[in-house]
N, C-alpha and C positions, 0 to 999 in steps of 0.2 A: 502492500500500500504506499509506503514511505517510498520507495523508489519509482511508485508510477506516479504520485506527484512532484518528485526532486528533475526523472523525464519529463513531463508537461512542460514544468515552470521553464525549464532548460529548450524545449521546440519554443515553449511561446515568447520568452528571449533573446530565441535565433529567430525567430517571426519579425519582432522588432527591428530586428537589423537585416531584413528584408531576404532572407537566405530560403535559397526556394526550394531546397532539399526538406527543411523546417516544413514549409511550407505542408509540401508533399504529406512529409507525416503523418500530422495533427488533419490533414485533409481524409486519408486513412484510418485515423484511431474514429473521425466523427463523422464523413459521410453517411454510412448506412444509417446511423438513428435520426441522423438529420433531414437524410430520406425517408423516412417513415414517418416521421414528423411531419414533413412536406407533403407527403401522399394522405395524410389525413385529412388537408383542406382541400386538395385538389382532387380531381375527378379523374386528369389527365396525367398518368405514370409523368411521361415524358415535360408536363408545364412544372412539375414538381422536382424532376429534375433541374431544369435548368433553372428554378427557385433555387433549389438546394448548393447549385453552381453560385451563384449570384449571389446568395446569402454569404457564401465561403469568400466571396470575391470583396464582398464588402467588409466582414472582419477581419482580413487583413490590408483593406488596407486603412482599417480605423483600429487596428489590433493597440495602439497607444492608448488608446480610449478605454481598455482594457485594464480593470484595476486591484483583480484577485481578489475582488469584495466578493465573490460569488464564484463555484466553478467555472472553468471557464465553456465545459460543452454545455451551463446554464446558461451562459453570457450567449454561446453561440444556435443554441436554444432559440431565446429571445429573438433571434435577428432572424432566423427562418421562419417564426411562425407570425413577425412581424412583415417580412416581404411575403407571405400566403398571403394574408388579409389585402394589403393592398395590393394585390393581383387581384385578387379577389373586388375587392372593392373598383380597381378598375373597369374589371370584363366581368362583373355580375356573373359568377361562373357559381354552381353549387358546391357545396362543401362536402365533403366526404367525411362521413362520420367515424365511428365510434366501437369500441371493439367490449370485453367484460367489464372492465371498468363504470361505464356507464348504468350498466344495470345494478351495480353496488352502489352505485354513488346516488340513483335513485332513490334507492328502498331505503340508503343511511339522511338522504332528505326528506321521508315521505310523502315520495310524490302516490303513493296509494297504487303502484302496482300489480294487479293480480296474479294468482300464482297463471303457470302456462303462458306469461307472454317472454318471449326470448326475445333475444338481443337483436335478430330479425326483423321482430317488428318493432320496438324500440328508431332501429336504425329510419327504418323506412317511415316512422311515423315523423322524426326529425325531416329529413330528406322531403317531406311534405308542406315544410314551415317556409313563410317568408325568411331573405338570408341573416336579418337581423336576427332574428329567433335562433336559428341556426348557430351563427359565429358565436353569440353569446353561452348559447348550451355546449358548445364545445370548446370554447375555451375556459368553462366553469368546469364540464363533467370531466374532458380528460387531460387539461395542460395544469386546471387544480390552480387558475388564476383566481385570485381573489375579488369583490368589484371594484376596488380601486384601480389593479390593476387591469382589466378587464376595460372600466374609463378611458385611463391613457391609452390603452394599445388600439381602440376603437375610434378615443377622437368624442367618444358621451359622456355624461354625468355617470355617476355613481346609482343615483336614481332609475336612471334611466338602463343600464345596467341589469340594476334588481328587478325591475318591471318587466324587462326584457325576458329574464330569465322566468321568472313567476308567469308570464301570461303563456312566455314556450311552454314551462313544462305541462303547465294547464293543456293547450293543445295537441301536445302529445298525447298524454291522458286518455285527451275526449278520443284522437284520431284512433289511438289501440282499442277503449271501448266500443268505438262505431266500429270499431272493424272486428272485432271481435263476435260481437252482438248477431254482423250479417253473418260470419262465416260460421256462426251458429255456436261458440263455445260458451 
């Protein structure tokens, strides 16, 4: 663990000195994880790859602003998420949703998720919501951001973030109930 941190710190310092080999090593260490994050937001894998690449370029250009207050991966993840959201705002693309963490978080937040509801049902219901709800639900459920952070990322107030989450959750639950009722569950 300690040697890994030392390796990361050495690589980061070399990146601050524009060493291409260090940049490539950091890229190899983090690219798969950052692609997964970008892929959560984008429907198109190629677009997710572009976003991930652009995020690395931005990170390397601005690496002097990295102050080691948080782990490098967390700093880079924030760049990827912000870049993904910026791209969504530009192109109004549909977000890619969530995995099992969504059900766990939904149950923690007392969403009134009934037995027999699958992650696919939740994902489908979230896809059908307006972008403003999808983004807040994804940032809150998957990425674990709080309302203050969501408000900064999306450029909305904390109250708006809470409202979008509350309404989004309500719409998702209603959609699932209506779908289950129509399907005879």
